[in-house]
Structure formats: C-alpha cells, structure tokens
N, C-alpha and C positions, 0 to 999 in steps of 0.2 A: 832544564829551566825551572826556576822556583815558581810555585803557585802564587796566585794573587790571594792575599789574605785581607781580612777586614774585621773590625770590631762592630758587629751588627746587632740590632734588636731582632727578636724573632720574627716580627711582622716584616721587617725589611728583608730578612733572609728568605721569607716566603715569597716575596715578590721576585727576588733574584732567582730563586729556584724555578718559578713559573716561567721566567724569561728563558732560562736554560732549556726548559722542556719544549720551548717553541710557542709559548702563549703569545697570541697576536691580538687578543680582544679582551677588554675588561669592561664590565658594566657593574656599577655598584652605587651605594648610597652611604654617606658617612655615618659611622656608629662606633662609639667607644666600646671595646678597646681594640678595634681592628682597622681604624681609619688610615693608619700608616701604610697599609698595603695599597690602598687606592692612591695615596700621595705618591708613592714610589712609581706605581704603574703609570700615573698621569705624566710623569717626567720621562720615563724610560721607553714606554711603548712607541711614541712617535719616532724615536731614534732608530727603531728596527722595522718601521713600516707598519706598526700596529695601530689599533684604534682604542681610545679610551672614551667612555661616556659616563657621566654622572646623571642618573635618572632622578625622577621626582620622589621616588620612594623605593622601598625594598621589593615591592611587587613588580614595579616597572623594571627594576634592575634585573630581576630573575627572568622576566619576559625577554628583555634585550639580550641577556646571556644566551638563552636558547636560540634566539634568532641569529646571533653571531656564530654559534656553534654549527647551526644548519647551513650557514653560508660558507662553511669550510674552515673556520678558524678554531684553533685551540682556545677555549674561552674560560675565563675566571671571574668569580665574584667573591667579595669578602663581606662578612657580616658578624653579628653576635646574636645572642639568644632571641631578643625581641624581633630582630630582622629575620632570623631563621624561621620563626613562627609565621611571619607574614609571607615568606617565600614558599611555604609548604605546598600550597595548591599547585603552583607551577613546577615545583620539584616533582610532584606526582605526574605532571604532564611530561616532564623530561624522562621519567622512568618508563611510562607506557609508550611514549614515542621513540624511546631509545636514542636520546640525544646526549652525546658525550660532552661533559663539562665538569668543572671543579668548583665546589663550594667550600671556601675557607671560612670557618666559623670559630671565632675566639670565644671561649666559654666564660661567661661572667655570671654573677648572682642573679637569681630569679625566684619565682616566676614574675611575669610582666617586666616592668622596668628594673625591678630588683636593685642590685648594687652595681652600677655601671663600671666602677673602677676596681671592684673586688674580684678576686679569682674564684672560679667555680669549676666543677666538672659535671655539670648537671644537664648537659644537652645530648648526652649519649643516647638516651631513649628517643629524643626528638629526631636524631639522625636515622634511627632504625624504624620508628613507628609513627613519625610525624605526619605522613600522608596516609590517606585511607586506601583500602584495597590491599591485595597481596602483591608484594614486590620485594626484590632483594635490595640490599644496601651494602656499600663499601665505605668504611670510615677508618681513617688512619689517625694515630695518636702520637705526635712527636713529644720528646722529652728534653730536647736541647735545641739550641739555635741551629747548629749544623744539621741536626736531624730534620728540622723544619725545612731547610733548604732541600735536602735529599728527598724527603717525603713528598714535597710538592712535585718533584720530577716523577716520582712513582705514582702519585695520584693522577697526573695527566696520562701516564702510560696505561694505567688501569681503565681510566675513562675511555681512552681511545680503543683499547684492546677489546673491552667488553661493551662498548657503546652504551654508556649510562652515566648519570651524575655520580660523582665521587666526592666524599667529604674529607676534609682535613680538619681535625678538632684539637687545636692547642688550647690549653687553659691560659688565663690572662698572664700568669707568671711566665710561662714559656714565651708568650707573644711579646712581652715587654722587657724581659731581661736582655742584657747584652753579653755576648760571648765572642771569642775569636772563632772565625770560621774560615775555611778554605773554599774559594771558588773552584768548582770543578772544571777541568779542562774539557774542551770539545771531544766527545767520544769516550770520556771517562765513565760517565753514566749512560746506560741504555736510554734511548729516546724512541718511543714507539709512536707511529702515526696510524691513523685509522685506515682500515682496509677500504680501498676504492673499487668501484665496479669494474669488472672485466668484460662487461657486455656493452653493446651499443645503446645509446639513449632510448631508442624505441623499445628495446627489450628489458629495460631496467625496472625492477620492482624493489622498493626500499625495504621490504620485509620478506624477501625471498629466502626461505630457509633451506633451499637446495644447496646453498653455500655454507650451511652450518647454523649453529645456534646464534651466531653474531653476523647478521647479513652485512655486506659492504654498504657504505654510506656515501652517496654522491653529495656534492656541494651545490646548493642553490646558486644559480648563475653560471654553472660550468657546462651548460648545455643539456643537463638532465632535468626533466620536469617530473615532479612526483608530489603525491598528496601526503600531508602529515596531519594527524588528528589525535585528540585525546580519547577517542573512542576505541573500543576493540575493533580490529581491522583485518582485512584480507592482505595477502602478500603485496598487493598494489597500493596499500595504504588507505583504501576507502573503507568506511565503516561496515561492520557486520554484526548481527546478533545470532548467527548460527552457532549452536552450542559447541560443535566439534572444533571450530576455528578458535572460539574464545578460550576453551579449555586448553587447547594446544599452545596458544600464544602465551597464556599465563604460566603454564608449566615450563615452557622454553625459557622465559625470562628469568624464572627462578633457577633453572638448570644451568644457565650460562655462568652463574656465580657459584652455586653450590656444587656443580660438577667440576669446578676448578679451585676447590678449597686450598689445595696445597700450593697453588700458584699465587693465591691472593693473601692468605693468612700469614702474618709475620709476627714474631715474638722473640723474646730473649730469655734464656734460662741462666740464672746466676747462682752458683753454689748449691745446686739442687741434687747432686749425685747421692749424698748421704743425708739430706735434710729430712727432718720429721715435722717441721713447720714450714709452710710456704707462704710468703707474702706475695699477694697478687696486686700489682700496682701498675699505674700508667701515668703518662704526662709528668708534670713537675713533682707529683707525689712520689713517683718512683725514685727520685733523687734522694728524698728523705728515707725511703725504704732501703735503698742500697747502703746508705750510711748506717742505718740501724742494723742491718744484716752484718755488716763488717764489724761493728762494735760487739755484737753478740757472739760472732765467731771467735773474736779475741777472748771472750769469756768461756769458750768451749761449748757454746750452744750450737746445735745442728739446725741452723736456719738458712733458708735460701729464698730467692725471689724469682717469680715469674712475671716478666714485664710484658704487658699487652701493647703491641705496636699496631695491631689491626683489631679494633674493637668490633667491627662488623665486616665480614662474618666473624662471630665469636670463636675463639680457639677451643671449641668443644673437645676435640680429640685429645688435646694436650692436658686440659684440666681434668678430664676423666681419667687419664693415665696417672696423673699426679695424685688423684684422690685414692688410688690404690696403694700409694707409697707413704703419704704423710697422714698425720693424725688431725691436722688442723690447717685451715687457710685463714690468714689474716688479710682483710681487704680494706686498706685505707683509701678513702675517696672523698672529694669535696662535694658530696651530695649525701642524701639520706639512704643510700643503699642500692643504687641502680646496678652497679656491677656485681654486688654481692648476690643479687637475685640470680644472675646468670651463672655465677660460680656454684651456687646452691643447686641450680638445675643440673649442672654437669656432674657435680659431686654425688648426687643421688643418695645423700645421707651417709656415704662411706667415710667422710671426713667432716669435722665441724667447720662451719664458716662463721667467722667473727668479724664484724665490721668496725672500722674506725671512721666516724663520719663528722664532718664539719661543714656548716653552711653559713658561717659568721663572717666570711670575707678574709679569714686568716688561713694560711697554709697549714697542712698537717706536718708537724715537725718530727725529727727522728726520735725524740724522747717519748712521744706518745706511742709510737710503734714499738719501741723497746719495752715500755711498760706493759702494753697489751700482750706481747709475746711472752713476757715473764709470767703473766697471769696464767697463760695457757700451759707453759712448761713447768 
C-alpha cells in the first residue's frame, strides 16, 4: 500500500509528528513563527480524544504543559525566542521534577522581540543554559520538513524514556518552508511510552531510584497519590536539604543523560573520509553547507560536512575525533558564534575554528561558505 504523502510546512509536519508519537495534550500561546503548530493541534487533537488549550501567556502555557504531562498525557507546547525566555523558570521546574514533555521552539531573530519574521539560530544556548542550576538538556535540530516530522517522534521518545523536557529547535526557514513528506505508517517509527509503576499505590515513590536513574512515573488521577515540588527532594517527593540526598539527586539527573550519550546524540557525516576541512552545520544552514561541499568536491577540494542533529548533548566525541584529522572547521550559523564556541572547546586547538555568522535576517548562502573555505585552503 502506498504511503500518504503531503506538501507540508515544517510547523504542520511538527504537529503531525507529535500526533504520530501519541501526543494528547497541547498548551500554548500564539507567537510568530510557530503559531501554525497550535493551529493544527487545535483541529486535530479533538479528533483523537486529546485536549488543546490556549493559555493567557507563555508562562501559563508552560505550567499547563507540565500539568498535562503529570496527568499522564504526552504533552507539547510551541513557541519562539521571547516565549522560550518566559518559559524558562517552569522549564527548570520540569527538569528538577522530571516531567516528560516537548518544547518546540522556532528560532527567530533576537534578543527580545528581535525580528519576528526573520530566521535565526540563536536559541541554542537558551535551550542548554536558559534555566539556573545544574541540569542536563536534550535539543534536536531538524534540517527539513520530513526530518521535523520524524524528530518530533524522537523528541517524545526521549522525553518519555528519560523523563525530562526535550527541545526541538527548527529555525524559521525550516519551520515555514514547504516540502513533500511521507506520513509514517503505524509501527514504522518506534514510539516509546513512559515507564509506569510496578508497585501498588501505597508503596509508590515518584523518585525511587531503586528502579534505576529514571524512576517510573504514575499519572495523577490513576489512583497513585504523590508529591511534586521544585525543591530538592527525597524519593517520596517531599523536600529535603540533606546534603547527601541533594548531591545524589543532581548527579543522577545529569547521569541519566550523559550516561546515555550514544543513545541520545545523533549526527550525519558527509564526505568526511578524506576531508581536510570540515563544515559543521545544522538546521537550514546545513542545506547551504551541503551544496557548498558538493561544489568544492567537483573542484577537487577535500571538504566534508558534519551535520549536528542533536545540539544537546553536544557531539563532543565526534568533533574531538575530527579535530585529529582535519586542519580546520568552518562553522556557518545564524548567530554570532554560539556553536563555534562548542566546536572550539572540543577541538582544543588541534584544528582552526572559523565562523561564518549572520544575524541580519538573511540565510547563509552556499557562496559564503565556498568563499570562506577557499580562504582556508
């Protein structure tokens, strides 16, 4: 049987991917350039028994998102830079309380209101460091409409598996361009549901680490009564200031991500076997980078591309290995060097790191990348 195909915008594909993953709850607030996600979910969720709610602002939307997730639903919100800033306090709450949910954030110009209709890639540090305190982060970077659909499914899987908020960070170009996509058949993509308690309600503790670094999560209203707080807590969820519990909890929450790097980190290597210059790119910019690499290959230049699909955790191991092989990294990004900083950290001076940076609302084109590589070579 032939697959269902459609000509969709990235934001529309994101909503459809969320539905495939089993999303049954959406809470959001309209903001350019992500509003189409909310529009689609408002129409489609009632058809599958889900719930859609538009809150009074982004703060309320994030609070409702966490509530929906604790009630047992796979939960989604969509936003853009200014909204992400407003959500940060409650994202931190979601991290410490270990509440699985997905935050779809379309990157536009900033800071503050910035350029609502212009593309940017400047929210990657907000996704990692936007909240205070020590915590891990997972952030995925789609580069096409089809990949946006597929990555939404993966984002929900990661949120459910590791019991934490997960970010999907398309830039405005990916979010608003239209491409042909294939709808996945049931069972074609893996769909993961959160682990549920195997004990009776009277014995349940929401942070009982005897079950591992990711304790099972019961749903409110399912007969299990438990306490959730933004404070450091004991296995039963009630607050504590005892040093040994606080230290162990913080380390466990980091370990559940950094102890599973190979399961979480995703990337693409393109023509890197013999490359002496590597373009490190992500999102829509990687499409220009691929074109530039192909053009230079036709000219006999040994150039390849490393495409970041998981910005957080950062692909440290892969960049470190490449720094032993190439003489230079070219990092095109629509910000003033956020990814370059991470590449420099991993390269440790073994290879030059040269950025191509635009924040004027225009995309980085292949010609800019070609010219920069020719300067290096």
